[in-house]
ZAFIVO-831755 format. One record per residue (C-alpha): residue number from 1; x, y negated, z negated; residue in one letter. Coordinates in nm, 2 decimals, always signed. Example, Ala and Ser with C-alpha at 12.3 -4.5 7.8 and 13.67 -1.06 7.14 Angstrom:
% ZAFIVO-831755
- 1, +1.23, +0.45, -0.78, A
- 2, +1.37, +0.11, -0.71, S
This chain:
% ZAFIVO-831755
- 1, -0.12, +1.00, -3.05, M
- 2, -0.24, +1.37, -3.02, S
- 3, -0.23, +1.62, -2.84, A
- 4, -0.29, +1.66, -2.49, V
- 5, -0.70, +1.72, -2.44, L
- 6, -0.72, +2.02, -2.14, S
- 7, -1.02, +1.92, -1.97, V
- 8, -1.07, +2.13, -1.56, N
- 9, -1.32, +1.90, -1.37, L
- 10, -1.48, +1.98, -0.96, T
- 11, -1.48, +1.75, -0.77, I
- 12, -1.70, +1.75, -0.41, H
- 13, -1.49, +1.66, -0.09, K
- 14, -1.65, +1.30, +0.04, G
- 15, -1.88, +1.22, -0.24, T
- 16, -1.82, +0.98, -0.50, D
- 17, -1.64, +1.09, -0.86, F
- 18, -1.64, +0.98, -1.20, E
- 19, -1.59, +1.16, -1.54, E
- 20, -1.58, +0.93, -1.83, E
- 21, -1.34, +1.07, -2.15, F
- 22, -1.38, +0.96, -2.59, N
- 23, -1.06, +1.04, -2.66, L
- 24, -0.97, +1.09, -3.03, T
- 25, -0.62, +1.13, -3.22, T
- 26, -0.57, +1.49, -3.43, S
- 27, -0.76, +1.36, -3.72, N
- 28, -1.03, +1.25, -3.52, G
- 29, -1.07, +0.90, -3.48, S
- 30, -1.03, +0.73, -3.14, P
- 31, -0.72, +0.72, -3.02, L
- 32, -0.71, +0.29, -2.98, N
- 33, -0.63, +0.22, -2.65, F
- 34, -0.58, -0.16, -2.68, V
- 35, -0.20, -0.22, -2.54, G
- 36, -0.13, +0.02, -2.34, Y
- 37, -0.15, +0.06, -2.01, L
- 38, -0.23, +0.38, -1.77, A
- 39, -0.18, +0.56, -1.52, A
- 40, -0.37, +0.91, -1.34, A
- 41, -0.30, +1.09, -1.01, K
- 42, -0.46, +1.43, -0.85, I
- 43, -0.21, +1.65, -0.63, R
- 44, -0.27, +1.98, -0.52, K
- 45, +0.04, +2.11, -0.69, H
- 46, +0.27, +1.93, -0.99, S
- 47, +0.52, +1.92, -0.74, S
- 48, +0.37, +1.82, -0.46, A
- 49, +0.46, +1.43, -0.36, K
- 50, +0.08, +1.36, -0.20, K
- 51, -0.13, +1.27, -0.46, Y
- 52, -0.45, +1.00, -0.43, I
- 53, -0.48, +0.78, -0.75, P
- 54, -0.73, +0.69, -0.94, F
- 55, -0.96, +0.45, -1.05, I
- 56, -0.89, +0.35, -1.44, I
- 57, -1.20, +0.15, -1.64, T
- 58, -1.09, +0.10, -1.99, F
- 59, -1.51, +0.12, -2.09, I
- 60, -1.37, +0.05, -2.44, D
- 61, -1.03, +0.02, -2.59, R
- 62, -1.05, +0.01, -2.93, S
- 63, -1.21, +0.34, -2.98, L
- 64, -1.07, +0.53, -2.71, G
- 65, -1.34, +0.56, -2.40, R
- 66, -1.17, +0.56, -2.08, I
- 67, -1.33, +0.62, -1.75, K
- 68, -1.11, +0.80, -1.44, L
- 69, -1.30, +0.76, -1.06, S
- 70, -1.22, +0.80, -0.75, L
- 71, -1.43, +0.67, -0.36, T
- 72, -1.59, +0.91, -0.13, N
- 73, -1.31, +0.79, +0.12, N
- 74, -1.06, +0.90, -0.19, Q
- 75, -1.26, +1.25, -0.22, T
- 76, -1.19, +1.29, +0.12, L
- 77, -0.85, +1.33, +0.12, Q
- 78, -0.87, +1.58, -0.06, L
- 79, -0.71, +1.93, +0.04, K
- 80, -0.98, +2.15, -0.06, S
- 81, -0.90, +2.43, -0.36, G
- 82, -0.72, +2.40, -0.72, R
- 83, -0.59, +2.05, -0.79, N
- 84, -0.42, +1.94, -1.09, Y
- 85, -0.49, +1.64, -1.25, Y
- 86, -0.29, +1.42, -1.55, D
- 87, -0.40, +1.12, -1.75, L
- 88, -0.11, +0.90, -1.91, I
- 89, -0.03, +0.59, -2.10, L
- 90, +0.18, +0.42, -2.12, I
- 91, +0.28, +0.15, -2.45, D
- 92, +0.42, -0.22, -2.49, E
- 93, +0.84, -0.05, -2.52, N
- 94, +0.71, +0.17, -2.21, E
- 95, +0.72, +0.52, -2.40, K
- 96, +0.48, +0.76, -2.20, I
- 97, +0.23, +1.05, -2.30, T
- 98, +0.03, +1.24, -2.19, K
- 99, -0.29, +1.23, -2.29, V
- 100, -0.54, +1.41, -2.09, V
- 101, -0.45, +1.73, -1.82, E
- 102, -0.59, +1.94, -1.65, G
- 103, -0.75, +2.16, -1.27, S
- 104, -0.98, +2.00, -1.01, I
- 105, -1.15, +2.25, -0.83, I
- 106, -1.21, +2.07, -0.42, V
- 107, -1.48, +2.17, -0.27, Y
- 108, -1.59, +2.13, +0.08, D
- 109, -1.89, +1.92, +0.17, T
- 110, -2.05, +2.04, +0.50, A
- 111, -2.30, +1.73, +0.52, S
- 112, -1.99, +1.39, +0.50, V
- 113, -1.68, +1.33, +0.66, G
- 114, -1.61, +1.31, +1.00, V
- 115, -1.24, +1.49, +1.19, S
- 116, -0.97, +1.66, +1.02, D
- 117, -0.76, +1.51, +1.33, G
- 118, -0.77, +1.85, +1.46, D
- 119, -1.09, +1.91, +1.58, N
- 120, -1.26, +1.59, +1.79, L
- 121, -1.54, +1.75, +1.84, D
- 122, -1.65, +1.72, +1.50, D
- 123, -1.71, +1.34, +1.54, L
- 124, -2.01, +1.48, +1.76, G
- 125, -2.12, +1.54, +2.16, D
- 126, -1.74, +1.25, +2.29, I
- 127, -1.64, +1.29, +2.66, D
- 128, -1.26, +1.43, +2.51, I
- 129, -1.23, +1.56, +2.98, E
- 130, -1.15, +1.18, +3.10, N
- 131, -0.94, +1.02, +2.79, I
- 132, -0.64, +0.86, +2.96, E
- 133, -0.28, +0.77, +2.72, D
- 134, -0.37, +0.46, +2.59, G
- 135, -0.71, +0.49, +2.53, Y
- 136, -0.92, +0.38, +2.12, V
- 137, -1.26, +0.59, +1.99, L
- 138, -1.53, +0.37, +1.90, M
- 139, -1.89, +0.37, +1.85, Y
- 140, -2.14, +0.27, +2.13, D
- 141, -2.43, +0.14, +1.88, L
- 142, -2.70, +0.21, +2.26, E
- 143, -2.59, +0.53, +2.36, Q
- 144, -2.54, +0.63, +1.98, N
- 145, -2.22, +0.80, +1.98, K
- 146, -1.86, +0.73, +1.96, Y
- 147, -1.70, +0.78, +2.29, M
- 148, -1.26, +0.67, +2.40, F
- 149, -1.29, +0.37, +2.62, V
- 150, -0.96, +0.18, +2.79, D
- 151, -0.87, -0.10, +2.58, P
- 152, -0.96, -0.40, +2.82, D
- 153, -1.30, -0.28, +2.74, E
- 154, -1.26, -0.34, +2.39, V
- 155, -1.13, -0.69, +2.51, L
- 156, -1.34, -0.80, +2.72, S
- 157, -1.65, -0.70, +2.48, K
- 158, -1.45, -0.91, +2.21, A
- 159, -1.45, -1.22, +2.45, T
- 160, -1.79, -1.17, +2.56, T
- 161, -1.97, -1.12, +2.20, T
- 162, -2.08, -1.51, +2.04, N
- 163, -1.74, -1.53, +1.79, N
- 164, -1.50, -1.43, +2.09, G
- 165, -1.15, -1.30, +2.03, L
- 166, -1.05, -1.36, +1.64, P
- 167, -0.78, -1.71, +1.56, Q
- 168, -0.59, -1.46, +1.47, D
- 169, -0.51, -1.29, +1.74, F
- 170, -0.51, -1.57, +2.00, L
- 171, -0.20, -1.65, +1.78, N
- 172, -0.03, -1.34, +1.70, K
- 173, -0.06, -1.34, +2.17, L
- 174, +0.06, -1.66, +2.21, D
- 175, +0.37, -1.64, +1.99, E
- 176, +0.46, -1.31, +2.12, D
- 177, +0.37, -1.41, +2.50, L
- 178, +0.60, -1.74, +2.39, D
- 179, +0.85, -1.56, +2.34, D
- 180, +0.86, -1.30, +2.63, R
- 181, +0.81, -1.57, +2.88, V
- 182, +0.98, -1.81, +2.99, S
- 183, +0.77, -2.05, +3.22, I
- 184, +1.07, -2.33, +3.24, D
- 185, +1.33, -2.11, +3.35, S
- 186, +1.07, -1.87, +3.57, G
- 187, +1.20, -1.52, +3.40, G
- 188, +1.05, -1.25, +3.16, F
């Protein structure tokens, strides 16, 4: 194997990301990935327990061509600022070798994403004054906005559609009710 390649990158939160690498040995010949597995993760710092795994695509194993990518949903979960990543290879004997490392600056994107959980106003014009415990957030297509509704309304709406409630839901409901209600003994 060659020395660890250091490559610094940038990512914009809420956007798709991909970066291709053409890896070579110390003498300049392509690094051969045939028979190897790979893993790559991005973390806020090297000892952080939370991480996002990259999607790894071997473009051409024999020529050392590999691609790391993240979906827009994955990049939305990243912490802004400096983050760190690396790419490791694992051979058939389970020997692990780091081949790429670097930092990734993650920038916020104003036009993408929803609430980070701290401020419901990020979702737009939502009436949050009349929310009761157990209400659910749903999108109302007719009003073109998110709103909190009683879960009974959600079930009622689901039963009036062409398909009704999903069969898996009905089976689970039937099973749960059988466990809690004994019609023969008249008890709950």
